[in-house]
N, C-alpha and C positions, 0 to 999 in steps of 0.2 A: 758187567759196569767195561771191566779191562780191555773184550774185545769191541766196545760202541768205540771207546776211544783210542784204541790201534784203527780198527778203521775211518774216524775220524784226522786221524795226523798220518799218515799215508795219503788219504785224502789229499788235507794240504799238501803235501809232499807231489804228489804227482800233477795235481791245480795248479802251482806252480812254478815247475822243471817247465811242463807243458806252453804256461802261460810265457817264461820268455823267450822256448823255441817259436809261439807264438808273433811276441811283438816285437820283435827283430828280424822276422821274416818281411811284417810289415812295413818294418820299419825302412828295411834294401828295398822297399817293391816288388814283394813277390806276393802276387795271392794266394789267401788261405784261405781254402775249398770246404774247411771244415775242424774243426776244434772242437777235440771230442773227450772228458773226462770220464775215465771206465772201458770197459768189452765186456758184450756180447749183446745185448737185444737191446736196445736203445727204450729210457725212458721220458726220458722227456726234452723235446726239438725245441729251436726256433730259429729260425731263419734269419738275419744280416741281412743287413747290405750288398754285401758280398759273397758272409761265412755263415756256414751254417751250423751252427751250436748244441750238443747235446750232451746230456747226461745220458750217461746206457750201468745195467743190474750191476756188475760184475765189480767192486772198485778197487781192480789191482791191474789199473796202468793209464794210459787216455796215449790220442795222439794227435798229431798235429799236421793234415791232410793240406801239402801245399799245390796250388798248380805248378805242371811242369818236371814234377822230379824223377823222371822217366825222358830219356831222349829224342822218345814219340812225340809230347806234349812242348812246344817252342812260340814264342812267341812274346809281347808285352806281361810279365807279372810273370814269367817261366821260371825255378829257382834255375833250372838246368843253363838258360840261358847268362845265370848271375856268374861273376867272377870269382872264381878258387878263395877268394879272401873276406868277400861277402859269402857264399858258401858255409866255408872254417866260423865264420859269427853265428850265424844261426844252425847249423847242429853245435857248435858248444855255447851256445847261453843257454840252452838246460841247464847242463852241470855247474854253470857259472851260479845263473839265477837260487837255483839247490843248496850251491855255500855261502848266498847273497843271504837267503833265508833261516841258514844257521846259525848265521852272524846275532840276526835280530833274534829270536826263539831267541838264543846265546844271553842276550842283551836287553828284553821286555822278565827273564825268570832272573837278572843281575838287582833289575830295579823293584822289583817286586817283591824278590825274599832275598836281596842280598845277596854277600858272598859271606866268605868266612875264611880269614887264613888264621893256618896254623905255627904259634909260638911256640916256640919251646920256652915253660919258665924256671924250668930247671932244671938240672942234669941231677940223678943219685950216685 
């Protein structure tokens, strides 16, 4: 059971991380070609308006494939054509989302389990 819960928790971490990259890329006008959770062969895929959403067999990572990640692909919606500040914001969005998720998880744990404060009642 611990293995299943660990895989689930890691999957949520990867999903949140990749979603951070995905949402900031979209907000900055970059075309996202594929949003993928997992590695290896595809188990499930769904074609959206512009993006292929896929779930892969091995729950050990994920990826967001953006149009124009190399200098070869240029044009509207290209990652390479964006300003350095926009590129940095897209790249930094994943780790920032991890921090936000950690704060939210701790907040939920405190709400449901409370917290203990250590109080020294007596010194001998």
